[in-house]
C-alpha positions in Angstrom: 147.6 198.8 169.5 147.5 199.5 165.9 146.9 203.2 164.4 144.9 203.8 161.4 145.4 207.3 159.7 142.0 209.0 158.4 143.5 211.0 155.5 140.3 213.1 155.0 140.3 214.4 158.3 144.1 213.9 159.0 143.2 212.2 162.5 144.8 209.2 163.9 142.2 206.4 165.1 143.5 203.8 167.4 142.3 200.5 166.9 142.3 197.9 169.5 142.0 200.4 172.2 141.3 198.7 175.8 138.0 200.8 175.9 136.8 199.4 172.7 134.0 196.8 173.7 135.2 194.4 170.7 138.8 194.7 171.7 138.0 193.6 175.3 135.9 190.8 174.1 138.5 189.6 171.9 141.1 189.9 174.7 138.5 187.7 176.9 138.4 185.0 174.4 141.9 185.1 173.8 142.8 184.3 177.4 140.2 181.5 177.5 141.4 180.2 174.3 137.9 180.7 172.5 139.4 182.3 169.2 138.3 179.2 167.1 141.9 178.3 166.3 143.3 175.0 167.8 145.9 175.9 170.5 149.0 173.7 169.8 149.9 171.2 172.6 153.5 171.6 173.9 154.8 168.2 173.7 156.5 166.9 177.0 159.9 165.2 176.8 158.1 161.6 177.4 155.7 162.1 174.4 159.0 163.1 172.4 160.5 159.8 173.4 157.4 157.8 172.6 157.2 159.2 169.1 161.1 158.7 168.3 160.7 155.2 169.8 157.5 154.4 167.6 159.5 155.8 164.4 162.3 153.6 165.2 160.1 150.6 165.8 158.4 151.3 162.4 161.8 151.5 160.5 162.9 148.4 161.9 159.7 146.6 160.9 160.1 147.7 157.3 163.7 146.7 157.3 162.7 143.2 158.7 159.7 142.8 156.4 161.9 143.6 153.2 164.7 141.3 154.6 162.2 138.6 155.2 160.9 138.9 151.8 164.0 138.7 150.0 165.1 135.3 152.2 161.9 133.9 151.4 162.3 134.3 147.8 165.7 133.3 147.7 164.9 130.1 149.8 162.0 129.3 147.4 164.1 129.6 144.2 166.7 127.4 145.7 163.9 124.7 146.6 162.8 124.8 143.1 166.3 124.3 141.5 167.0 121.6 143.8 163.5 119.9 143.0 164.2 120.2 139.4 167.6 118.7 139.8 166.3 115.8 141.5 163.3 115.3 138.9 166.0 115.3 136.1 168.2 112.8 138.0 165.2 110.2 138.8 166.0 108.3 136.0 169.5 107.4 137.0 168.3 106.2 140.8 168.0 102.4 141.1 166.9 100.6 144.1 
């Protein structure tokens, strides 16, 4: 309960009293969860495990994608270099 001081009359006015109809209505909505605010759902241990597992899987996917990209580029460059060497040595081949 909050108390507001009325300085003109020097009286204390209780705010949020149980007899106040607005306060009673607020308390009713508070109990039922109709305050207009979204209640945060408590995470269960299983949801936390799934969340951590999904985060780990995403990290592994990114790491694997980067590794695949680097290996692919390296193989492509080596194939181009080998092809250029074959083209240059073509004149030396005799069948």
